[in-house]
Wavefront OBJ file of the C-alpha trace (Angstrom):
o trace
v -7.078 0.718 -47.285
v -4.969 -0.304 -50.296
v -3.524 -3.780 -50.346
v 0.121 -4.135 -49.376
v 2.313 -5.816 -52.029
v 4.374 -8.635 -50.572
v 7.458 -10.392 -51.937
v 5.385 -13.426 -52.870
v 2.940 -11.280 -54.823
v 5.841 -9.710 -56.705
v 7.099 -13.147 -57.708
v 10.326 -12.950 -55.699
v 9.412 -15.769 -53.344
v 7.065 -18.679 -53.922
v 3.662 -18.560 -52.372
v 2.659 -21.004 -49.703
v 0.582 -23.850 -51.099
v -3.111 -23.627 -50.395
v -4.472 -26.955 -49.212
v -8.234 -27.397 -49.653
v -10.029 -28.240 -46.454
v -7.303 -26.830 -44.224
v -7.756 -23.667 -42.181
v -4.629 -21.610 -41.742
v -3.615 -20.801 -38.175
v -3.806 -17.058 -37.635
v -0.385 -15.470 -37.300
v 0.723 -13.881 -34.079
v 3.593 -11.704 -33.185
v 6.150 -13.424 -31.010
v 7.515 -11.845 -27.891
v 10.960 -12.254 -26.482
v 9.639 -12.153 -22.928
v 9.141 -15.483 -21.231
v 6.278 -16.430 -19.017
v 7.134 -17.598 -15.569
v 4.558 -19.178 -13.351
v 5.917 -17.511 -10.288
v 5.413 -14.100 -11.871
v 1.752 -14.265 -11.115
v 0.907 -12.342 -8.019
v -1.781 -14.482 -6.487
v -3.090 -12.342 -3.707
v -5.683 -12.847 -1.042
v -6.655 -9.289 -1.639
v -6.215 -9.141 -5.397
v -3.690 -6.814 -6.934
v -5.068 -4.020 -9.129
v -3.334 -5.115 -12.326
v -2.955 -8.340 -14.206
v 0.482 -9.970 -14.166
v 2.813 -9.771 -17.131
v 2.558 -13.053 -19.015
v 3.539 -14.170 -22.491
v 0.268 -15.847 -23.277
v -2.617 -13.575 -24.029
v -4.740 -14.953 -21.227
v -6.935 -11.916 -21.029
v -7.761 -12.121 -24.735
v -7.572 -15.750 -25.874
v -8.787 -18.271 -23.348
v -11.106 -15.973 -21.449
v -13.301 -14.379 -24.126
v -16.580 -15.587 -25.569
v -16.393 -17.350 -28.901
v -17.927 -14.643 -30.978
v -16.976 -13.120 -34.303
v -16.956 -9.679 -32.731
v -14.784 -10.635 -29.781
v -12.818 -7.597 -28.580
v -13.727 -5.793 -31.768
v -11.033 -7.579 -33.753
v -13.033 -9.706 -36.152
v -13.395 -7.759 -39.386
v -14.681 -9.602 -42.408
v -14.230 -12.988 -40.779
v -17.479 -14.507 -39.551
v -16.166 -17.582 -37.790
v -17.458 -18.130 -34.272
v -14.032 -19.331 -33.082
v -11.910 -16.302 -33.857
v -10.865 -15.800 -30.208
v -10.225 -12.184 -30.958
v -7.877 -12.780 -33.928
v -9.271 -11.848 -37.332
v -7.847 -14.207 -39.927
v -5.691 -12.409 -42.422
v -5.458 -9.186 -40.465
v -3.109 -9.693 -37.545
v -0.454 -6.997 -37.617
v 0.708 -7.924 -41.095
v 1.891 -11.406 -40.090
v -1.078 -13.249 -41.575
v -2.330 -13.210 -45.136
v -4.453 -10.369 -46.377
v -4.605 -6.710 -45.503
v -3.653 -5.077 -42.204
v -6.824 -3.741 -40.702
v -6.615 -0.500 -38.744
v -8.750 -1.831 -35.915
v -6.467 -4.819 -35.544
v -3.417 -2.588 -35.359
v -5.131 -0.581 -32.648
v -6.012 -3.757 -30.775
v -2.413 -4.951 -31.073
v -1.260 -1.725 -29.454
v -3.818 -2.115 -26.668
v -2.695 -5.694 -26.126
v 0.931 -4.625 -25.868
v -0.016 -1.886 -23.404
v -1.716 -4.476 -21.210
v 1.362 -6.686 -21.382
v 3.506 -3.715 -20.357
v 1.469 -3.004 -17.234
v 3.625 -5.156 -15.041
v 6.931 -4.420 -16.709
v 8.908 -2.312 -14.237
v 11.222 -1.232 -17.059
v 8.522 0.670 -18.903
v 6.767 3.850 -17.897
v 3.302 3.729 -19.452
v 1.473 5.923 -16.961
v -0.525 8.666 -18.619
v -1.095 10.401 -15.292
v 1.014 13.045 -13.639
v 1.713 11.421 -10.314
v 1.608 13.650 -7.238
v 0.821 16.705 -9.342
v 3.860 16.423 -11.598
v 7.041 18.416 -11.043
v 5.251 21.226 -9.210
v 3.465 18.898 -6.806
v 6.593 16.869 -6.116
v 8.618 20.016 -5.481
v 5.990 21.178 -3.016
v 6.151 17.832 -1.214
v 9.956 17.856 -1.026
v 9.850 21.305 0.564
v 6.613 21.043 2.490
v 7.045 17.796 4.372
v 10.404 18.652 5.987
v 8.870 22.010 6.930
v 5.886 20.197 8.464
v 8.246 17.946 10.430
v 9.986 20.985 11.908
v 6.657 22.641 12.701
v 5.411 19.546 14.537
v 8.718 19.249 16.382
v 8.419 22.857 17.539
v 4.856 22.271 18.701
v 5.605 19.063 20.586
v 8.950 19.999 22.144
v 9.249 23.807 22.290
v 5.581 24.817 22.631
v 4.823 22.019 25.103
v 2.350 20.315 22.764
v 0.494 23.475 21.745
v 0.048 24.677 18.176
v 2.782 27.210 17.295
v 1.255 30.505 16.209
v 2.247 34.180 16.195
v 2.107 36.059 19.467
v -0.250 39.057 19.676
v 1.269 41.834 17.579
v 3.792 39.508 15.924
v 3.692 39.411 12.120
v 3.756 36.143 10.201
v 7.141 37.094 8.811
v 8.589 37.562 12.272
v 6.949 34.322 13.403
v 8.557 32.452 10.488
v 12.020 33.719 11.381
v 11.343 32.855 15.009
v 10.736 29.234 13.972
v 13.919 29.294 11.882
v 15.807 30.518 14.950
v 14.372 27.656 17.015
v 15.574 25.144 14.436
v 19.054 26.688 14.355
v 19.423 26.700 18.124
v 17.514 23.596 19.253
v 17.486 21.301 16.215
v 20.900 21.950 14.735
v 22.508 18.799 13.253
v 25.210 18.364 15.873
v 28.193 16.048 15.642
v 26.641 13.819 18.295
v 23.445 13.536 16.267
v 25.401 12.589 13.145
v 27.272 9.926 15.118
v 24.079 8.468 16.587
v 22.175 8.343 13.311
v 24.902 6.978 11.069
v 26.378 4.564 13.608
v 22.941 3.026 13.896
v 22.555 2.906 10.105
v 25.981 1.393 9.417
v 25.565 -1.199 12.186
v 22.220 -2.215 10.695
v 23.869 -2.580 7.282
v 26.451 -4.913 8.808
v 23.736 -6.892 10.586
v 21.858 -7.172 7.278
v 24.806 -8.883 5.592
v 26.459 -10.777 8.454
v 23.776 -12.125 10.781
v 21.922 -15.409 10.119
v 19.069 -15.225 7.650
v 17.342 -16.924 4.740
v 17.672 -16.458 0.991
v 14.578 -15.849 -1.080
v 13.911 -15.161 -4.751
v 12.112 -12.036 -5.901
v 9.599 -11.781 -8.713
v 10.837 -12.273 -12.297
v 11.944 -8.980 -13.837
v 10.983 -8.711 -17.521
v 13.622 -6.075 -18.290
v 16.260 -8.560 -17.078
v 14.915 -11.399 -19.196
v 12.853 -12.873 -16.370
v 15.732 -12.942 -13.893
v 14.802 -13.282 -10.236
v 16.983 -11.351 -7.822
v 18.123 -13.074 -4.651
v 17.268 -11.379 -1.348
v 18.921 -12.077 1.978
v 16.447 -11.761 4.845
v 18.046 -11.389 8.267
v 15.819 -8.798 9.939
v 14.641 -11.157 12.680
v 18.169 -11.678 13.983
v 18.996 -8.014 13.410
v 16.062 -6.868 15.530
v 16.783 -8.924 18.637
v 20.544 -8.474 18.367
v 19.981 -4.708 18.238
v 17.811 -4.839 21.369
v 20.416 -6.773 23.349
v 23.236 -4.432 22.308
v 21.166 -1.279 22.960
v 20.185 -2.383 26.471
v 23.783 -3.345 27.189
v 24.989 0.095 26.102
v 22.329 1.765 28.253
v 22.875 -0.125 31.508
v 26.660 0.039 31.207
v 26.401 3.802 30.804
v 28.132 3.829 27.412
v 25.063 5.252 25.680
v 21.846 6.116 27.482
v 18.908 5.282 25.232
v 16.881 8.270 26.425
v 19.458 10.387 24.595
v 17.282 9.683 21.543
v 14.506 11.680 23.227
v 16.763 14.468 24.482
v 18.445 14.895 21.087
v 15.297 14.327 19.030
v 15.382 17.661 17.184
v 19.060 17.338 16.299
v 18.650 13.731 15.127
v 15.625 14.731 13.052
v 17.685 17.378 11.245
v 20.393 14.808 10.509
v 17.771 12.399 9.165
v 16.257 15.076 6.906
v 19.650 16.121 5.530
v 20.688 12.477 5.125
v 17.503 11.740 3.209
v 18.292 14.470 0.692
v 21.976 13.493 0.407
v 21.195 9.811 -0.172
v 18.520 10.735 -2.713
v 21.020 12.792 -4.721
v 23.613 10.011 -4.540
v 21.096 7.395 -5.690
v 19.900 9.587 -8.571
v 23.235 10.734 -9.983
v 25.012 7.406 -9.439
v 22.307 5.631 -11.421
v 22.786 8.098 -14.279
v 26.586 7.769 -14.139
v 26.423 3.960 -14.190
v 23.790 3.832 -16.914
v 21.391 2.028 -14.580
v 18.418 4.321 -15.154
v 15.029 2.833 -15.812
v 11.606 4.186 -16.706
v 12.742 7.819 -16.835
v 10.139 10.492 -17.552
v 12.486 13.117 -18.975
v 11.503 15.531 -16.200
v 14.444 15.820 -13.755
v 12.357 16.714 -10.710
v 9.972 13.822 -11.261
v 12.810 11.380 -11.921
v 14.608 12.547 -8.777
v 11.440 12.163 -6.701
v 10.370 8.783 -8.100
v 13.885 7.430 -8.567
v 16.169 6.449 -11.419
v 17.191 2.879 -10.524
v 15.026 -0.091 -9.638
v 17.293 -2.367 -7.602
v 20.463 -0.612 -6.374
v 22.641 -2.907 -4.286
v 25.802 -2.857 -2.199
v 28.237 -5.720 -2.851
v 25.443 -7.445 -4.741
v 23.892 -8.508 -1.426
v 22.511 -5.521 0.449
v 19.406 -4.356 -1.379
v 18.876 -0.730 -0.394
v 15.102 -0.809 -0.817
v 14.854 -3.945 1.301
v 17.118 -2.401 3.918
v 15.158 0.846 4.133
v 11.730 -0.803 4.295
v 12.122 -2.234 7.808
v 15.314 -1.515 9.703
v 15.578 2.271 9.661
v 11.941 3.365 10.142
v 10.457 0.724 12.430
v 13.544 -0.035 14.505
v 13.963 3.690 15.108
v 10.375 3.953 16.338
v 10.895 1.008 18.672
v 14.079 2.440 20.181
v 12.432 5.844 20.604
v 9.643 4.138 22.573
v 12.205 2.214 24.620
v 14.146 5.419 25.251
v 10.936 7.125 26.371
v 10.286 4.412 28.967
v 13.845 4.606 30.278
v 13.604 8.409 30.467
v 10.465 8.173 32.605
v 12.163 5.711 34.923
v 15.159 8.032 35.213
v 12.941 11.045 36.020
v 10.083 9.584 38.095
v 11.341 6.199 39.266
v 8.557 4.375 37.423
v 7.242 3.904 33.895
v 3.665 4.908 33.092
v 1.225 2.451 31.591
v 0.852 4.703 28.564
v 4.588 4.589 27.826
v 4.597 0.801 28.251
v 1.658 0.530 25.867
v 3.522 2.435 23.153
v 6.598 0.262 23.699
v 4.430 -2.845 23.283
v 2.845 -1.421 20.140
v 6.183 -0.547 18.545
v 7.662 -3.906 19.518
v 4.805 -5.828 17.924
v 4.959 -3.813 14.717
v 8.754 -3.870 14.346
v 8.827 -7.556 15.251
v 6.154 -8.389 12.692
v 8.023 -6.498 9.981
v 11.189 -8.385 10.913
v 9.736 -11.871 10.936
v 7.869 -11.176 7.700
v 10.748 -9.486 5.888
v 10.969 -12.338 3.379
v 7.376 -11.629 2.370
v 7.877 -8.016 1.300
v 10.081 -8.934 -1.667
v 7.007 -9.409 -3.881
v 5.322 -6.159 -2.866
v 4.767 -3.254 -5.241
v 7.464 -1.152 -3.569
v 10.097 -3.828 -4.119
v 8.996 -4.942 -7.576
v 8.008 -1.716 -9.307
v 8.873 1.419 -7.355
v 12.332 2.841 -7.995
v 14.615 4.057 -5.242
v 14.117 7.807 -5.296
v 13.469 10.638 -2.884
v 9.988 9.326 -2.122
v 11.181 5.994 -0.712
v 14.533 7.181 0.637
v 13.360 10.266 2.516
v 10.153 8.667 3.736
v 11.951 5.680 5.267
v 15.002 7.553 6.557
v 13.192 10.547 8.041
v 9.456 10.736 7.364
v 8.205 7.537 8.981
v 10.462 7.298 12.061
v 10.475 10.998 12.942
v 6.913 12.070 12.163
v 4.979 8.976 13.293
v 6.656 9.205 16.708
v 4.978 12.263 18.211
v 2.859 10.244 20.622
v 6.131 8.785 21.961
v 7.801 12.206 22.228
v 4.755 13.771 23.875
v 4.481 11.070 26.544
v 8.238 11.072 27.177
v 8.382 14.857 27.665
v 5.216 15.357 29.744
v 4.308 14.235 33.226
v 2.104 11.113 33.314
v -0.627 13.065 35.109
v -1.253 15.032 31.903
v -2.398 11.985 29.919
v -3.261 9.445 32.626
v -5.970 6.901 31.801
v -7.942 4.755 34.281
v -6.635 1.259 34.919
v -9.738 -0.392 33.477
v -9.301 1.603 30.261
v -5.676 0.507 29.914
v -6.596 -3.150 30.494
v -9.339 -3.020 27.869
v -7.114 -1.175 25.402
v -4.229 -3.644 25.763
v -6.557 -6.633 25.422
v -8.188 -5.137 22.333
v -4.807 -4.256 20.851
v -3.467 -7.788 21.324
v -6.587 -9.286 19.743
v -6.441 -6.941 16.757
v -2.734 -7.702 16.399
v -3.590 -11.409 16.281
v -6.111 -10.723 13.517
v -3.637 -8.519 11.629
v -0.752 -10.980 11.941
v -2.757 -14.050 10.918
v -4.511 -12.159 8.128
v -1.251 -11.163 6.496
v 0.163 -14.637 7.090
v -2.861 -16.282 5.443
v -2.498 -14.009 2.439
v 1.192 -14.659 1.975
v 0.981 -18.403 2.626
v -1.739 -18.554 -0.020
v 0.481 -16.689 -2.473
v 3.299 -19.138 -1.876
v 1.077 -22.186 -2.313
v -0.231 -20.844 -5.610
v 3.304 -20.301 -6.869
v 4.234 -23.834 -5.835
v 6.802 -22.831 -3.212
v 5.683 -22.971 0.398
v 7.928 -21.570 3.107
v 6.383 -21.386 6.564
v 8.653 -19.767 9.146
v 7.802 -20.415 12.784
v 9.218 -17.137 14.041
v 7.973 -15.487 17.226
v 5.111 -14.863 17.682
v 3.836 -17.821 15.666
v 0.109 -18.472 15.160
v -1.238 -21.686 13.628
v -4.201 -19.819 12.143
v -1.737 -18.015 9.912
v -2.049 -20.887 7.442
v -5.269 -22.317 5.993
v -5.281 -25.817 4.560
v -7.325 -26.276 1.364
v -8.756 -22.743 1.408
v -11.866 -21.765 -0.518
v -11.063 -19.678 -3.577
v -12.602 -18.043 -6.638
v -11.013 -18.761 -10.010
v -10.396 -15.737 -12.235
v -10.079 -15.576 -16.006
v -6.516 -14.374 -15.586
v -5.537 -17.806 -14.274
v -5.038 -16.854 -10.638
v -7.367 -17.187 -7.669
v -8.965 -15.005 -5.021
v -8.866 -16.195 -1.421
v -12.294 -16.219 0.245
v -11.393 -18.145 3.372
v -10.017 -17.388 6.808
v -10.143 -13.722 7.723
v -10.530 -12.819 4.054
v -13.750 -14.808 4.052
v -15.152 -12.559 6.754
v -14.389 -9.093 5.353
v -12.492 -7.503 2.500
v -9.504 -5.312 3.402
v -9.731 -6.465 6.997
v -5.996 -5.891 7.445
v -6.612 -2.193 6.710
v -9.078 -2.125 9.592
v -6.376 -3.425 11.910
v -3.894 -0.814 10.684
v -6.408 1.971 11.309
v -7.042 0.603 14.805
v -3.317 0.627 15.570
v -2.931 4.202 14.340
v -5.946 5.340 16.364
v -4.568 3.761 19.536
v -1.233 5.532 19.081
v -3.062 8.839 19.203
v -5.647 7.869 21.811
v -3.067 6.815 24.388
v -1.653 10.363 24.380
v -4.957 12.033 25.201
v -6.383 15.125 23.554
v -4.285 17.962 24.949
v -2.073 18.154 21.849
v -2.927 17.564 18.174
v 0.538 16.367 17.163
v 0.329 12.828 18.600
v -2.713 12.425 16.338
v -0.815 13.288 13.162
v -0.099 9.670 12.263
v -3.675 8.606 13.049
v -5.248 11.213 10.769
v -2.634 10.911 8.036
v -2.844 7.131 7.930
v -6.653 7.074 7.974
v -6.864 9.382 4.949
v -4.126 7.495 3.130
v -5.623 4.058 3.729
v -9.095 5.123 2.572
v -7.605 6.487 -0.644
v -5.607 3.299 -1.165
v -8.590 1.040 -0.491
v -10.788 2.977 -2.904
v -8.066 2.817 -5.567
v -7.503 -0.911 -5.079
v -11.195 -1.771 -5.196
v -11.651 0.186 -8.413
v -8.666 -1.482 -10.063
v -9.704 -4.955 -8.911
v -13.232 -4.490 -10.215
v -11.857 -3.479 -13.612
v -9.363 -6.321 -13.683
v -11.363 -9.279 -12.377
v -14.866 -8.428 -13.605
v -17.262 -11.283 -12.871
v -14.865 -12.920 -10.429
v -14.769 -9.708 -8.409
v -18.561 -9.508 -8.385
v -18.664 -13.066 -7.091
v -16.067 -12.141 -4.491
v -18.161 -9.233 -3.215
v -21.222 -11.499 -3.186
v -19.499 -14.129 -1.060
v -17.734 -11.549 1.116
v -20.140 -8.590 1.211
v -18.511 -6.799 4.117
v -15.770 -4.220 3.746
v -13.305 -3.524 6.583
v -15.523 -4.864 9.395
v -17.128 -8.348 9.405
v -20.444 -7.214 10.870
v -23.764 -8.915 10.273
v -25.767 -7.588 7.353
v -26.603 -3.982 8.077
v -30.264 -3.222 8.716
v -30.848 0.470 9.157
v -34.184 1.522 10.624
v -35.284 5.107 10.195
v -38.348 6.096 12.214
v -39.394 9.162 10.285
v -42.581 9.872 12.147
v -44.404 8.667 15.255
v -48.021 7.644 14.797
v -50.573 5.185 16.089
v -51.361 4.230 12.516
v -50.000 0.888 11.224
v -46.447 1.134 9.975
v -45.554 0.534 6.384
v -42.436 -1.591 6.085
v -40.686 -1.264 2.728
v -37.918 -3.378 1.274
v -35.689 -2.433 -1.636
v -37.985 -4.137 -4.103
v -41.038 -2.185 -2.987
v -42.111 1.003 -4.700
v -42.530 3.977 -2.423
v -44.068 6.981 -4.113
v -43.848 10.582 -3.100
v -47.542 10.481 -2.277
v -47.043 7.656 0.210
v -44.140 9.475 1.780
v -46.295 12.534 2.304
v -49.179 10.548 3.743
v -50.019 10.750 7.404
v -48.905 7.236 8.293
v -45.626 6.331 9.932
v -43.013 4.990 7.548
v -40.169 2.743 8.566
v -37.632 1.942 5.888
v -35.688 -1.273 6.218
v -32.584 -0.864 4.090
v -30.588 -3.968 3.409
v -27.062 -3.604 2.070
v -26.747 -6.277 -0.614
v -23.578 -4.938 -2.276
v -24.620 -6.112 -5.721
v -25.255 -2.851 -7.533
v -24.016 0.630 -6.832
v -26.803 2.953 -7.875
v -28.804 5.438 -5.880
v -32.576 5.534 -5.829
v -34.543 8.632 -4.945
v -37.975 7.206 -4.276
v -40.773 9.189 -5.840
v -38.309 10.782 -8.251
v -37.840 13.734 -5.935
v -35.940 14.458 -2.760
v -38.628 14.007 -0.142
v -38.236 15.571 3.274
v -40.274 14.570 6.294
v -39.533 16.421 9.512
v -36.147 17.438 8.143
v -35.134 13.935 7.037
v -34.051 13.293 3.457
v -35.378 9.933 2.298
v -32.670 8.332 0.177
v -32.123 4.605 -0.202
v -28.780 3.197 -1.324
v -28.593 -0.238 -2.892
v -25.258 -2.078 -2.960
l 1 2 3 4 5 6 7 8 9 10 11 12 13 14 15 16 17 18 19 20 21 22 23 24 25 26 27 28 29 30 31 32 33 34 35 36 37 38 39 40 41 42 43 44 45 46 47 48 49 50 51 52 53 54 55 56 57 58 59 60 61 62 63 64 65 66 67 68 69 70 71 72 73 74 75 76 77 78 79 80 81 82 83 84 85 86 87 88 89 90 91 92 93 94 95 96 97 98 99 100 101 102 103 104 105 106 107 108 109 110 111 112 113 114 115 116 117 118 119 120 121 122 123 124 125 126 127 128 129 130 131 132 133 134 135 136 137 138 139 140 141 142 143 144 145 146 147 148 149 150 151 152 153 154 155 156 157 158 159 160 161 162 163 164 165 166 167 168 169 170 171 172 173 174 175 176 177 178 179 180 181 182 183 184 185 186 187 188 189 190 191 192 193 194 195 196 197 198 199 200 201 202 203 204 205 206 207 208 209 210 211 212 213 214 215 216 217 218 219 220 221 222 223 224 225 226 227 228 229 230 231 232 233 234 235 236 237 238 239 240 241 242 243 244 245 246 247 248 249 250 251 252 253 254 255 256 257 258 259 260 261 262 263 264 265 266 267 268 269 270 271 272 273 274 275 276 277 278 279 280 281 282 283 284 285 286 287 288 289 290 291 292 293 294 295 296 297 298 299 300 301 302 303 304 305 306 307 308 309 310 311 312 313 314 315 316 317 318 319 320 321 322 323 324 325 326 327 328 329 330 331 332 333 334 335 336 337 338 339 340 341 342 343 344 345 346 347 348 349 350 351 352 353 354 355 356 357 358 359 360 361 362 363 364 365 366 367 368 369 370 371 372 373 374 375 376 377 378 379 380 381 382 383 384 385 386 387 388 389 390 391 392 393 394 395 396 397 398 399 400 401 402 403 404 405 406 407 408 409 410 411 412 413 414 415 416 417 418 419 420 421 422 423 424 425 426 427 428 429 430 431 432 433 434 435 436 437 438 439 440 441 442 443 444 445 446 447 448 449 450 451 452 453 454 455 456 457 458 459 460 461 462 463 464 465 466 467 468 469 470 471 472 473 474 475 476 477 478 479 480 481 482 483 484 485 486 487 488 489 490 491 492 493 494 495 496 497 498 499 500 501 502 503 504 505 506 507 508 509 510 511 512 513 514 515 516 517 518 519 520 521 522 523 524 525 526 527 528 529 530 531 532 533 534 535 536 537 538 539 540 541 542 543 544 545 546 547 548 549 550 551 552 553 554 555 556 557 558 559 560 561 562 563 564 565 566 567 568 569 570 571 572 573 574 575 576 577 578 579 580 581 582 583 584 585 586 587 588 589 590 591 592 593 594 595 596 597 598 599 600 601 602 603 604 605 606 607 608 609 610 611 612 613 614 615 616 617 618 619 620 621 622 623 624 625 626 627
C-alpha cells in the first residue's frame, strides 16, 4: 500500500516534535456516544449480546497482551499493543493505514452497534423476509378462526370436510360460519374498545411509580420515563367488573357468549392499529431502523417508542393490560357462566381462574421491571407486537377457558386428589417462578446502583438475595450463580412450560385446541433457550464455561444424571466403564454383560462412538455423549 501524503509531509503544517525516549500514545477514533453505567444489562440469565459502551471493553482491557492481539498488530512487535497497532489506527496515528486495521475498525464499530436500537445491522432475513411475514399476517388470523370454529361450532372436534364435500366447499363453509357467528357486531366493538380506552385512562390516572428506561444511544443516551400503574389498574378493573356483573349492567359471561364476535373485532383492530402506527411514524418522521422493504417494516414496526401525551407508552400498555387482563376476565366470565348454568363452579374452571389471576397479577406487580426488556428497548411497535398483544395472545391462548366454559363439567372432570395435587404443584412452581424473576431483577438493579424493592402482593422474601455469588465477565458485568439461578440455568423457562402444560391438562384430552398454547409455547421456549445459550456462549466465553461448570443443570435442578444401560443379561462379571475408559468394538461384541455409566459433566459437547463404529447389541445403539 502506498504511503498517504499528509499536510505535515507537504510542508503546510509543522510536524510534531519527536522526543527521544517517549512512546507516542496510539490514536483512536472518538465517538459521540456516551457510556452510561446503567446501560449495562446485568442479567441473572445473561443477555445474548454485549451492551453498547463507549470504552472498548471487549478489545482493550480484556485481551491478552500479545503483539498479535485480535489480528491488529502489524509491524509492531510490542507486547503491550492491546490490539492497537502503533501508526496504523484508521489514519489517526502516524504511518500508513493498514488494511487489516481498517477491517478491525469496522468490526469494532459493528460490535458497538449491536445494542443501538437506531441501527439495523442484522444480516438475516427475520421470519423468512417479506414472504414469510406476509404468510404469518394471513395465516395466524386464519388459524385463530379455525380454532374458534373447532372449539365453539364443532364442539371441540377438528373441523374437516364432510364425506363427499370438496375442500373448496369446506373453505366457503368456514367463511360462512365466520360471517354468521363471528361477525364483528356493534356490541363486540363496544366491549373491546370500552375495555381498551378504560385501561388507557387507568394507565395515566391511577396511582403508580415512575421509572427510567435504558439509555437510548440514538437519543444521545436519554432515558425515557415510564409510568407504572398496572397493579392499581388490575385490582380496580376487577372491582368494577364484578360490580357491573352483579348489578346486571354487564354480565361478564357475555365475553364467553360473544367470543367469536370479540375475536373478529380484536383481529380487525390489530390490523387497523398496525397501519396507524406505521403510517403515522412515516408522516411524523419518527421512523427508525427501516429495512427498505415495506412489508418487513410494517411487520417489525417503524417507530421505537410511540407515546400518547408523552406519558402513555403504547408498547408498555400493550405488554400487560390488553393480553393478560383479557385472559383473566375470560376465565372469570367462564366461572360465572358455569354458576349461571349449573348453580356451581367446577374445580377445573376455578383452577384456570387461579392460574390467570396469578399470571396477570405477577405481570402487574412487575410492570416496572419490563422496561429494560428486549421488547421495550429494541423491538419497534409494528404488526408483530400490536397484533400479538391485541388479538393473538388473549384470543388464542384462551381455548382451555372457552372449552371448559362451553362444555359440561362431566366431560373433563378430574378426581379430587388430582386437583389437590395439581393446585399444590402449581402454587409451588409459581413461587419458584415469581422468586426467580424477582432475584434476577433485584440483581440487575443492585448492579446498576439503583435498588427498588416493591412489596406488592404476593410478596416473597426469597425474591431478593443479599450478597449473592456471581461470576465476573470480561465485559464488566456479572453472572448470578446464586438462589434459583444457582440450582439450574433457565429455570424460569421450566416454570413457564409447567404453567402452559397445566392449562392444557386441566381441559382433558377430548379436544386438541386447549393444547394449542401448551404446544406452541413449548416449541417457542426451546427455540429461545437454544438461541440464548448459543449467544451467551459466544459473548461470555470463559465466564460462560465457568457458569456451566458451577451450574451444570439446565431447566431442572436434578442431581447429576447417571444413566445405566443394561445391554445384556449374563452371569459373567459386569464391566463398568466411565467416560475416561476405552471401550473397543471387540469388547462390545464380547460375551460379557456391559453396563455403561454415563455421567453428564457438561464441559465439552462432542460425541464419541466407541470402537469407531456404530455398535449394536440386541438392537441397542451404543453411543456415549459427553457434556
